[in-house]
C-alpha positions as CSV (number, residue, x, y, z in Angstrom):
1,M,0.0,0.0,0.0
2,K,1.5,3.3,-1.1
3,S,1.0,6.7,0.4
4,K,-1.7,7.4,-2.2
5,E,-3.6,4.4,-0.9
6,F,-3.0,5.5,2.7
7,R,-4.6,8.9,1.9
8,E,-7.6,7.0,0.5
9,L,-7.9,5.2,3.8
10,M,-7.9,8.5,5.6
11,E,-10.9,9.6,3.5
12,K,-13.0,6.5,4.2
13,S,-15.6,6.3,6.9
14,T,-15.2,4.2,10.0
15,S,-17.6,1.5,8.8
16,E,-15.7,1.3,5.5
17,L,-12.4,0.9,7.4
18,D,-13.9,-1.9,9.5
19,T,-14.9,-3.7,6.3
20,V,-11.4,-3.2,4.9
21,L,-9.9,-4.5,8.1
22,K,-12.1,-7.6,8.0
23,D,-11.1,-8.2,4.4
24,K,-7.4,-7.8,5.1
25,K,-7.6,-10.2,8.0
26,A,-9.4,-12.8,5.8
27,E,-6.6,-12.3,3.2
28,L,-4.0,-12.9,5.9
29,F,-5.7,-16.0,7.0
30,N,-5.7,-17.3,3.4
31,L,-2.1,-16.5,2.9
32,R,-1.1,-18.3,6.1
33,F,-3.2,-21.3,5.1
34,Q,-1.4,-21.3,1.7
35,L,2.0,-21.1,3.4
36,A,1.1,-24.1,5.6
37,T,0.0,-26.2,2.7
38,G,3.0,-25.2,0.6
39,Q,1.0,-23.4,-2.1
40,L,2.3,-19.9,-1.4
41,Q,4.7,-18.6,-4.0
42,N,5.2,-15.1,-2.7
43,T,6.0,-15.2,1.0
44,S,6.5,-11.4,1.2
45,A,2.7,-11.1,0.6
46,I,2.2,-12.0,4.3
47,A,4.4,-9.1,5.5
48,A,2.7,-6.7,3.1
49,C,-0.8,-7.8,4.3
50,K,0.3,-7.3,7.9
51,R,1.5,-3.8,7.1
52,D,-1.8,-3.0,5.5
53,I,-3.7,-4.2,8.6
54,A,-1.5,-2.0,10.7
55,R,-2.2,1.0,8.5
56,V,-5.9,0.5,8.8
57,K,-5.7,0.0,12.5
58,T,-3.6,3.2,12.8
59,V,-6.3,5.2,11.0
60,I,-9.0,3.8,13.2
61,R,-7.0,4.5,16.3
62,Q,-6.3,8.1,15.2
63,R,-10.0,8.7,14.8
64,E,-10.7,7.3,18.3
65,A,-8.1,9.5,19.8
66,Q,-9.6,12.6,18.1
67,A,-13.1,11.8,19.4
């Protein structure tokens, strides 16, 4: 996720961010499952997905702190 995508996250509503977070967690689960079964080709995708989850959580936390 690049800074442009991060700016797009900042523009989303809290409910949209919750949806994105749920989708990213499901993606991470699938990546871990593929890793365990030996089907994952790009292992760096797991780290990238974790970073995306952290970015979404950061935006959510920033909004909680402002409220």
